N, C-alpha and C positions, 0 to 999 in steps of 0.2 A: 115626672119628664121634668127638666128643666122650662123656665120660657126666661126666654133671650127679647133683653129692651136695644133698636136699634143706637147707635150712639154717628151721631154726625161729627166724621174726623173733615177735619182739613177746609173751615165754612167759606164761603168768601165774600165778605162785605160787599155790600153796592146799598145804592141810596138813591130812593124817588123822593119826587113832589109836587105839586102847583104851583109853582111863582105866583105871588101875591099881587094882585094889579094889574097883571101884563097886558090885561087887554087897553088896558093907559097910552102902555109905547110900541103893542104888536102894531098897526099900520103902518109907525115909525118905522119899524124894520123889515116893515115890507114892503115901505117905498122906498127906502134904501138899495134894499136885495133888487129889488127892478130895474133901478136907473144905475146900480154899479151892471148888471148884467149887458144893458146897454153898450155901457161901453167897454168892456170888459169879455174877455173870450175864457171860456171852462180852464182851468188845470185838468190834464189827466192821471188821477193820482188811484183813488178807490173807488167813485163814479163811471157808471154804463150807461150809454145817453139819455146823460141828467147833465147839468150844471154844475161842478164847483171851483168856488172862489181859491186864491193862493189862502195859505195857512196863516197869512201876519196879518188878518185883516181887520183885525184890530189897532193895528197901528195907518190905520185912513184916518186923514183928518172929517174928512167924514163924516165916518160911524163916530167919532167919539162925542154925539151929545147921546145917541144911544150906548156903545161904550159904558158912559157911568150909571147907566139903568139897567145892566146887562149885570155892572158889576155891583152897582150898590142891591138890589136883587137877585142876585143867581151865587156870581164867580166868590166874592166875599164868603158871605155864608158858606158852602160850600167849602174853601179854605180855610174858615174858623171850625168844623165841621172835621177833616181832617185833623188839623191841628188839638184837636182834643182828643181824636180818639189813635193817636200817636200818643199824645201825653196820657192820655191811660193805660198804654204799655210800654210806656219808663222810657219812651225818646224824647224826651222835655225840649223844648224850642223847636223840634219841626217846623218848617214855616212853610206854607205852602206858596203858587203863585203862578199866573196866566200866561203860558208860554204860548201859546199857538188858538187859533181859533179861525174858525171856516168857516164857509155855508154849504148847504147841499141843497139845488132842488130837483126832486124825482119825478118828472112826470110819467101819466101811465103809460107803463114798458121800461122802466128807468129803475137805476137801483145801484147800492154799493158791494162792491166781492170780501170778499171777507178775510179783516186785515186784523191787527193790531200796532198798539203808537207806541216804539219803545221811546226809549230815554224816557220819562212820564213812570207817576206815581199813578195816577186817574187819571181818567177821560169824564166827559162828558157831554151830554146828549140834550139840547133843547131844542120842542118843534113850534117852530117861529105860524106855521100854516100846516090842519090836515086834513084834506079833504075825505071825505070819504072813501073807505077804497083803497088809504096810502098805505103804502108797504110797513110790516112792521119793522122791528130790530132785532133778530134773533143775536141771544153773547150765547159765545157755544162754551161750555163746558170746559175748564185744561183737562176733566178726567175722562172723558169722552173717550178713551179706549181704552178706560179699565174698567167702564163702571159693565160693557156689557150687555148693553139693553137697561137692568136692572133700578136704575132711576135715566130718568131727563137726562141729554148731553145737551140742551139748548131752552135757554126760557125767549120767548117771542114776546113783545113787550110793544103792542099795539100803542101807535100813536095818537096821542094827542094834544092839542094846542098848551103852549103853556109847561106843558110837562117836561121836568129832568131829571135824568136816569144817572147814577156816577157809577162810574166801574172800572174795578182795576184797566187799567192798559194794558197789561199782559194779556188779557177776555178778547180770543177771537171773537170778532162781531161780521156782521152784514143785513143791507138793510135790502128785504124782499120791495 
């Protein structure tokens, strides 16, 4: 009788890690978010019953001190990682940069609807604060309609302060 080996066709690279020394500036980011929310109304894109900042928050001069720390510890290493991955596959010289950044504040009873991020290669999430029983981010397989329950159709990633998750922007995702 034949013995079959499983082949994983078309795997989708995604990445995760914990930001080193995140606690050294976590409270500065939280204070910024608290003060920003007092001055500005929420935008309505994917967030339901919570708060969502505009997607150009990284251009706010008040955010620049923290933005530099986030750039050095989170965004620049992510760009380097993706640059190296593309170089390894023959796309030499491909560079990555930050196009948009925003924050969501989801309290009990709020969530983010399923969506993608068009016009981008990769998207990322950084949990600034993650109280107990905070909602998971769900990353949905683009092949879910063809898996027929034979494989998982979504990954649930629980929030963890200082954790970053990078994933291709075409991946549908939502937050419980």
